[in-house]
DSSP file (Angstrom, degrees, kcal/mol; ACC not computed):
  #  RESIDUE AA STRUCTURE BP1 BP2  ACC     N-H-->O    O-->H-N    N-H-->O    O-->H-N    TCO  KAPPA ALPHA  PHI   PSI    X-CA   Y-CA   Z-CA
    1    1 A M              0   0    0      0, 0.0     2,-0.4     0, 0.0     0, 0.0   0.000 360.0 360.0 360.0 111.2    0.0    0.0    0.0
    2    2 A S        -     0   0    0      2,-0.0     2,-0.5     0, 0.0     0, 0.0  -0.882 360.0-157.3-111.1 139.8    1.7    3.2   -1.2
    3    3 A V        -     0   0    0     -2,-0.4     3,-0.0     0, 0.0     0, 0.0  -0.963  11.3-142.5-114.7 125.0    0.5    6.7   -0.4
    4    4 A E        -     0   0    0     -2,-0.5     5,-0.0     1,-0.1    -2,-0.0  -0.713  26.3-111.2 -87.6 135.8    1.5    9.5   -2.6
    5    5 A P     >  -     0   0    0      0, 0.0     4,-1.5     0, 0.0     3,-0.4  -0.348  20.2-130.1 -64.1 142.4    2.2   12.8   -0.8
    6    6 A E  H  > S+     0   0    0      1,-0.2     4,-2.4     2,-0.2     5,-0.3   0.872 104.7  58.9 -61.9 -37.9   -0.4   15.5   -1.5
    7    7 A S  H  > S+     0   0    0      1,-0.2     4,-1.5     2,-0.2    -1,-0.2   0.846 106.4  49.0 -62.5 -32.7    2.2   18.2   -2.4
    8    8 A M  H  > S+     0   0    0     -3,-0.4     4,-1.5     2,-0.2    -1,-0.2   0.896 113.4  44.1 -76.2 -40.8    3.5   15.9   -5.2
    9    9 A S  H  X S+     0   0    0     -4,-1.5     4,-0.9     2,-0.2    -2,-0.2   0.872 116.3  46.5 -73.1 -36.1    0.2   15.1   -6.8
   10   10 A S  H  X S+     0   0    0     -4,-2.4     4,-1.0     1,-0.2    -2,-0.2   0.868 112.7  49.1 -75.7 -37.2   -1.1   18.7   -6.6
   11   11 A S  H  X S+     0   0    0     -4,-1.5     4,-2.4    -5,-0.3    -1,-0.2   0.842 106.2  56.3 -74.2 -32.8    2.0   20.3   -8.0
   12   12 A S  H  < S+     0   0    0     -4,-1.5    -1,-0.2     1,-0.2    -2,-0.2   0.816 109.5  45.5 -68.7 -28.2    2.3   18.0  -10.9
   13   13 A S  H  < S+     0   0    0     -4,-0.9    -1,-0.2    -3,-0.2    -2,-0.2   0.719 118.4  42.2 -84.9 -19.9   -1.1   18.8  -12.2
   14   14 A E  H  < S+     0   0    0     -4,-1.0    -2,-0.2    -5,-0.1    -3,-0.1   0.859 111.2  51.0 -91.8 -40.2   -0.7   22.6  -11.7
   15   15 A E  S  < S-     0   0    0     -4,-2.4    -1,-0.1    -5,-0.1     2,-0.1  -0.783  85.9-114.2-106.2 143.1    2.9   23.2  -13.0
   16   16 A P        -     0   0    0      0, 0.0    -3,-0.1     0, 0.0    -2,-0.1  -0.349  40.4 -95.5 -69.8 154.9    4.2   22.0  -16.4
   17   17 A D    >   -     0   0    0      1,-0.2     3,-1.5    -5,-0.1    -5,-0.0  -0.589  26.8-149.0 -72.6 120.6    6.9   19.4  -16.4
   18   18 A P  T 3  S+     0   0    0      0, 0.0    -1,-0.2     0, 0.0     0, 0.0   0.725  96.8  53.8 -67.1 -17.8   10.3   21.2  -16.7
   19   19 A N  T 3  S+     0   0    0      2,-0.1     3,-0.1    -3,-0.0    -2,-0.1   0.478  82.9 109.8 -91.5  -1.6   11.8   18.2  -18.6
   20   20 A A  S <  S-     0   0    0     -3,-1.5     2,-0.1     1,-0.1     0, 0.0  -0.482  81.9-100.8 -73.6 145.3    9.0   18.1  -21.3
   21   21 A P        -     0   0    0      0, 0.0     2,-0.5     0, 0.0    -1,-0.1  -0.428  34.4-131.3 -66.6 138.5   10.1   19.2  -24.7
   22   22 A V        -     0   0    0     -2,-0.1     2,-0.5    -3,-0.1    -3,-0.0  -0.799  15.7-125.7 -95.8 127.1    9.2   22.7  -25.6
   23   23 A E        -     0   0    0     -2,-0.5     2,-0.4     1,-0.0    -1,-0.0  -0.643  25.1-149.9 -76.7 126.0    7.5   23.3  -29.0
   24   24 A F        +     0   0    0     -2,-0.5     2,-0.4     0, 0.0    -1,-0.0  -0.806  17.5 179.6 -96.8 132.6    9.4   25.9  -30.8
   25   25 A E        -     0   0    0     -2,-0.4     3,-0.1     3,-0.0    -2,-0.0  -0.999  27.8-122.4-133.0 131.5    7.5   28.1  -33.3
   26   26 A H        -     0   0    0     -2,-0.4     3,-0.1     1,-0.1     5,-0.0  -0.429  43.0 -95.3 -68.1 146.4    9.0   30.9  -35.4
   27   27 A P    >   -     0   0    0      0, 0.0     3,-1.5     0, 0.0     4,-0.3  -0.317  48.9 -97.1 -58.6 145.2    7.4   34.3  -34.8
   28   28 A R  T 3  S+     0   0    0      1,-0.2    -3,-0.0     2,-0.1     0, 0.0  -0.398 108.3  28.5 -62.9 138.1    4.6   35.1  -37.3
   29   29 A G  T 3> S+     0   0    0     -3,-0.1     4,-2.2    -2,-0.1    -1,-0.2   0.300  83.0 113.3  97.7 -10.4    5.7   37.2  -40.2
   30   30 A T  H <> S+     0   0    0     -3,-1.5     4,-2.1     1,-0.2     5,-0.2   0.928  81.5  43.4 -62.9 -48.1    9.3   36.1  -40.2
   31   31 A M  H  > S+     0   0    0     -4,-0.3     4,-2.3     1,-0.2    -1,-0.2   0.850 111.3  55.2 -69.7 -31.1    9.1   34.3  -43.5
   32   32 A A  H  > S+     0   0    0      2,-0.2     4,-2.6     1,-0.2    -2,-0.2   0.906 107.2  50.3 -67.3 -38.3    7.1   37.2  -45.0
   33   33 A I  H  X S+     0   0    0     -4,-2.2     4,-2.4     2,-0.2     5,-0.2   0.923 112.1  47.7 -62.4 -44.4    9.9   39.7  -44.0
   34   34 A V  H  X S+     0   0    0     -4,-2.1     4,-2.2     1,-0.2    -2,-0.2   0.909 113.5  47.0 -62.7 -41.9   12.5   37.4  -45.6
   35   35 A V  H  X S+     0   0    0     -4,-2.3     4,-2.6     2,-0.2     5,-0.2   0.908 111.1  51.8 -67.9 -41.0   10.5   37.1  -48.8
   36   36 A I  H  X S+     0   0    0     -4,-2.6     4,-2.2     1,-0.2    -2,-0.2   0.908 112.0  45.8 -62.0 -41.9    9.8   40.8  -48.9
   37   37 A F  H  X S+     0   0    0     -4,-2.4     4,-2.4     2,-0.2    -1,-0.2   0.892 112.6  51.5 -67.9 -37.7   13.6   41.6  -48.6
   38   38 A G  H  X S+     0   0    0     -4,-2.2     4,-2.5    -5,-0.2    -2,-0.2   0.898 110.4  47.7 -63.3 -41.0   14.4   39.0  -51.2
   39   39 A V  H  X S+     0   0    0     -4,-2.6     4,-2.8     2,-0.2     5,-0.2   0.902 113.2  49.1 -65.6 -42.7   11.8   40.4  -53.7
   40   40 A L  H  X S+     0   0    0     -4,-2.2     4,-2.1    -5,-0.2    -2,-0.2   0.889 111.6  48.5 -68.3 -35.9   13.2   43.9  -53.1
   41   41 A F  H  X S+     0   0    0     -4,-2.4     4,-2.5     2,-0.2     5,-0.2   0.938 113.7  47.2 -66.9 -45.2   16.8   42.7  -53.6
   42   42 A G  H  X S+     0   0    0     -4,-2.5     4,-2.5     2,-0.2    -2,-0.2   0.889 112.3  49.3 -62.0 -39.8   15.8   40.9  -56.8
   43   43 A A  H  X S+     0   0    0     -4,-2.8     4,-2.3     1,-0.2    -1,-0.2   0.894 112.3  48.5 -68.7 -36.6   13.9   43.9  -58.1
   44   44 A G  H  X S+     0   0    0     -4,-2.1     4,-2.2    -5,-0.2    -2,-0.2   0.877 111.3  48.7 -64.9 -38.3   16.8   46.2  -57.4
   45   45 A W  H  X S+     0   0    0     -4,-2.5     4,-2.4     2,-0.2    -2,-0.2   0.925 112.8  48.8 -69.7 -40.7   19.2   43.9  -59.0
   46   46 A L  H  X S+     0   0    0     -4,-2.5     4,-2.4    -5,-0.2     5,-0.2   0.893 111.0  50.0 -64.0 -39.4   17.0   43.6  -62.1
   47   47 A A  H  X S+     0   0    0     -4,-2.3     4,-2.9     2,-0.2     5,-0.4   0.926 111.1  48.6 -63.3 -44.9   16.5   47.4  -62.3
   48   48 A M  H  X>S+     0   0    0     -4,-2.2     4,-1.7     1,-0.2     5,-1.4   0.907 113.3  48.6 -62.9 -41.0   20.2   48.0  -62.1
   49   49 A Y  I  <>S+     0   0    0     -4,-2.4     5,-2.2     3,-0.2    -2,-0.2   0.890 119.1  37.3 -68.0 -40.0   20.8   45.3  -64.8
   50   50 A I  I  <5S+     0   0    0     -4,-2.4     5,-0.4     3,-0.2    -2,-0.2   0.945 124.9  34.8 -77.6 -46.7   18.2   46.7  -67.2
   51   51 A F  I  <5S+     0   0    0     -4,-2.9    -3,-0.2    -5,-0.2    -2,-0.2   0.701 130.9  26.2 -87.3 -21.6   18.6   50.5  -66.6
   52   52 A R  I  X5S+     0   0    0     -4,-1.7     4,-0.6    -5,-0.4    -3,-0.2   0.817 128.6  32.3-109.0 -41.7   22.4   50.7  -66.1
   53   53 A F  I  ><S+     0   0    0     -5,-1.4     4,-0.7     2,-0.2     3,-0.5   0.949 125.3  38.3 -82.5 -50.8   24.0   47.8  -67.8
   54   54 A L  H >4<S+     0   0    0     -5,-2.2     3,-0.6     1,-0.2    -3,-0.2   0.811 110.1  62.8 -72.9 -26.1   21.7   47.2  -70.8
   55   55 A A  H 34 S+     0   0    0     -5,-0.4    -1,-0.2     1,-0.2    -2,-0.2   0.834 100.7  54.5 -64.4 -30.3   21.3   51.0  -71.3
   56   56 A L  H 3< S-     0   0    0     -4,-0.6    -1,-0.2    -3,-0.5    -2,-0.2   0.746 108.2-136.5 -75.9 -20.9   25.0   51.3  -72.0
   57   57 A G    <<  -     0   0    0     -4,-0.7    -1,-0.2    -3,-0.6    -2,-0.1  -0.123  37.3 -42.7  87.9 170.3   24.8   48.7  -74.7
   58   58 A A        -     0   0    0      1,-0.1     2,-0.1    -4,-0.1    -4,-0.0  -0.407  69.7 -98.6 -69.7 143.9   27.1   45.8  -75.4
   59   59 A P        -     0   0    0      0, 0.0     2,-0.6     0, 0.0    -1,-0.1  -0.427  35.3-145.8 -65.7 138.1   30.9   46.6  -75.1
   60   60 A Q              0   0    0      1,-0.1    -3,-0.0    -2,-0.1     0, 0.0  -0.913 360.0 360.0-107.9 118.4   32.5   47.2  -78.5
   61   61 A H              0   0    0     -2,-0.6    -1,-0.1     0, 0.0     0, 0.0   0.415 360.0 360.0-118.0 360.0   36.0   46.0  -78.9
C-alpha cells in the first residue's frame, strides 16, 4: 500500500513538467519579412541590370 504525498500530486497537475520538450515556433511574419527583402533585392538587381547595364549597350571591342 503506497500513499502519494499531496504536495507531489497537486504540484504535478498545476505546473508543467520542466523536462518536457518545448514546442518551438517561429514568430509570425518572419518568412514574410525574408520574402519581402528577397523580392526587393531581386527587383533592385533587375532594375540595375536593365537600366544601367543594358542601357549602356554591349561593349564594343
